[in-house]
N, C-alpha and C positions, 0 to 999 in steps of 0.2 A: 822343153820344149815339143819335143813327141805328144805327151800330152794337150800343151796349146794347140798344139797342130790339129789335134784330134776332135779338140774341141770348136775349133773353130769350124773345122768343115761336116761338123755335126750341128752346129750352130741355126736355130732351125730364126730365129728374129733378125741373121746378119748376115750377109755372103764374105763378107771382109775381116769383120772381129768375132768374135763369142760377146754373145750379149750380157753371158754369166747372170740370169737371169731363169733363162727358158729351162725347159723340166729337161733337155738332152743336153745342155751345160753342168747344167746338177747331175744328174750322174757321170758323167766324166770325171765328175769333182768327186765317187764317192769310187773310184774305179765300178759301176758299171755301167756301165752303155751298151744296148746288143750291138750294139755297128768295130765298138771298139776289145781290142781281144792284146793282151800281155800276157806275152810266152819267155819265160826264164825257165830257171834247174828243175829240174823236177827229179823224187826219189823214186826206183823202179819198182813196178805194185809186184806183191805176191803174183806170182805164175803170169808176167802181160806181156803176151802175144804180139806179134809181129797185127799190127790196124785194128787194137786196139787204144781207141782212146785214154790221153795220160792220165784223164785223173779217174776212170776206169773201178782198177783193180789195186787203187792207195788206200788203207786202211779211213777212219773216222776221224782219228786220232791226226793221220796226217795232215790230212780234206780241213781239218779245226785247224792247223799250222799255218795253214795255206790263204784260211780268205783272215788269219789274225793281222798276219804277212802281207795279206792288199792293200786294207786294212789302215796299215800301218803303212803304207805306201802312199794313200789318198786323204790321208792327213801330210807328211812328209816329202814331197818330192822325188830329194834327197837320201832316205829308208833306201838301202838296198837291203831287197827281198834274199833271205837268206830259210834255209829252207833244210836240216839234218837230212843224213844220207841221199844230200841234189846238186849233184858233181859237175853234171852238162846238163843241155838239153838234147833230148829225145827221138830219137829219130819217128816215132809216134806221136811228138809235137807236130813237127814237120809234115807228118802225115796230116794232123789234125786241120792244120796253118792252111794247106793246099785244097783240103774239104771247101771247108769255110769258102773262099776264093773264088771256088763254083756257087756256091751260094746266093742267093737275091740277097742281096738286107734285107734286114729281118721291118731295119728302124729305119723310115729319109733320111738322108745323108750320106755317106763312103763309109765303106769299111777300113780300117786303119789295123795292121798289126805293129806293134812292139811289142823287138826281140831284143827281151836288155840281157842287156851280159852277150853279148853276144858272140865273145868270143869262147864264149863253155858249148859249142854246134857241137856234138860231141863229131866225132870223121865225118860216119856215114848221112847222119842231119846235116851236115857241114855238105854233103854230099843233094841233096837230092832236094837241097835246098831251095 
């Protein structure tokens, strides 16, 4: 439902329903729209520290798994993103959301942040959300 809402908010052709034909609708379909951000559990990167981007310190193999999981989610909205060693939504992911919220939208439309499995927010992340 959240993905459909993101599509409606960013559709260029309609203000009440998504057209499913414009470039923005198609980007949301493949979960690649610049205004739509998925937040989910990620592994902690090697030497990750305060303020690092949530993906900055991850190995290429981990990034490849994340991309594949997003591709699978785009193909099946019921797919649960599962990444090895990813047990919680990290504080750096929440910090990234806070940074992104303050910036101007990259494309026309509205920014949408979708937190998948919010119960996985670690204690620190849940206090800063």
